[in-house]
C-alpha positions in Angstrom: 21.4 29.5 16.1 19.8 26.7 14.1 17.4 29.1 12.5 20.3 31.3 11.5 22.0 28.4 9.8 18.9 27.4 8.0 18.5 31.0 6.8 22.1 31.0 5.5 21.4 27.6 3.7 18.3 29.0 2.0 20.2 32.2 1.0 22.9 30.1 -0.6 20.4 28.0 -2.5 18.6 31.3 -3.6 21.8 32.9 -4.7 22.8 29.8 -6.7 19.4 29.8 -8.4 19.7 33.5 -9.2 23.2 33.0 -10.7 22.0 30.1 -12.8 19.0 32.2 -14.1 21.3 35.1 -14.9 23.7 32.8 -16.8 20.7 31.3 -18.7 19.4 34.8 -19.6 22.9 35.9 -20.8 23.1 32.7 -22.9 26.0 31.2 -21.0 24.0 28.3 -19.5 21.5 25.9 -21.0 17.9 25.1 -19.9 19.3 21.9 -18.5 21.3 23.8 -15.9 18.2 25.8 -14.9 16.2 22.5 -14.5 19.0 21.1 -12.4 19.0 24.0 -10.0 15.1 24.0 -9.9 15.3 20.3 -9.0 17.7 21.1 -6.1 15.4 24.0 -4.9 12.3 21.8 -5.1 14.0 19.0 -3.3 15.0 21.3 -0.4 11.5 22.7 -0.2 10.0 19.2 -0.3 12.2 18.3 2.7 10.3 20.9 4.8 6.8 19.5 4.3 6.8 17.3 7.4 8.1 20.1 9.5 5.5 22.5 8.2 2.7 19.9 8.7 3.7 19.5 12.3 4.3 23.2 13.2 1.8 25.1 11.1 -1.1 22.7 10.9 -0.5 21.0 14.2 -0.3 17.6 12.7 0.1 15.1 15.5 3.5 13.6 16.0 2.0 10.2 16.5 1.1 10.1 12.8 4.8 10.1 11.8 5.5 7.3 14.3 2.6 5.1 13.1 2.9 2.4 10.4 1.2 4.6 7.9 3.3 7.6 8.7 6.5 5.5 8.3 5.3 4.3 4.9 4.5 7.9 3.8 8.0 8.8 5.1 9.6 6.2 2.8 7.7 7.7 -0.2 8.7 11.2 0.9 12.4 10.3 1.1 12.2 8.7 -2.3 10.5 11.8 -3.7 13.2 14.1 -2.3 16.0 11.9 -3.8 14.2 11.7 -7.2 13.3 15.3 -7.5 16.8 16.4 -6.5 18.8 14.0 -8.6 16.9 13.3 -11.8 17.5 16.7 -13.3 21.2 16.2 -12.4 21.1 13.0 -14.4 19.6 14.8 -17.4 22.1 17.7 -17.1 25.0 15.2 -16.8 23.7 13.5 -19.9 23.6 16.8 -21.7 27.1 17.8 -20.6 28.5 14.5 -21.8 27.0 15.2 -25.3 29.1 16.1 -28.3 27.4 19.5 -29.1 29.5 22.6 -29.0 27.3 24.3 -26.4 27.5 21.3 -24.1 31.3 21.2 -24.4 31.6 24.9 -23.7 29.3 24.7 -20.7 31.2 21.7 -19.4 34.5 23.6 -19.7 33.1 26.6 -17.8 31.9 24.5 -14.8 34.1 24.5 -11.8 35.7 21.1 -11.0 33.7 20.7 -7.8 30.4 21.3 -9.5 31.3 18.8 -12.2 32.2 16.1 -9.7 29.0 16.8 -7.7 26.8 16.5 -10.8 28.6 13.2 -11.7 28.0 11.8 -8.2 24.4 13.1 -7.9 23.2 11.8 -11.2 22.6 8.2 -10.2 20.7 8.8 -6.9 17.4 9.1 -8.7 17.2 5.3 -9.1 17.1 4.5 -5.4 14.6 7.3 -5.0 12.2 5.7 -7.5 12.7 2.3 -5.8 11.9 3.9 -2.4 8.7 5.5 -3.8 7.6 2.2 -5.3 8.4 0.3 -2.1 6.4 2.9 0.0 3.5 2.7 -2.4 3.5 -1.1 -2.3 3.7 -1.1 1.5 0.7 1.3 1.7 -1.3 -0.9 -0.7 -0.5 -4.0 1.3 -1.4 -2.2 4.6 -4.7 -1.0 3.2 -5.5 -4.5 1.9 -4.7 -6.0 5.3 -6.9 -3.5 7.1 -9.9 -4.1 4.8 -9.7 -7.9 5.2 
């Protein structure tokens, strides 16, 4: 049942990406919308890295429970947030511009998508902070181990 839901989720993401690419090719969407959708797709794929490490490469579960694994997990969560939301921030910035193409594209967006882009466009900042905190934690841990 869970596998079926995951398959449906990936199909929805793939269809949304295909629609965005079709609109871009037809000239009804900007390159910013393509970058936004690619950020979402890459973010979803990045979420699967720990699962793939454990299942395919038989990575031990004890690594994810160790101090170093938790620090890498903080960096991973920050990267997922950043990769998924920074293109949305750039797309939102483009949509709020005064060019005719941006206004036309903003008018063609459904209200739900416009609200989602507005809400998603600020999450990249905590993502960057999480990555920085994770890197600092790893550096601190490595300095303590070597002393």
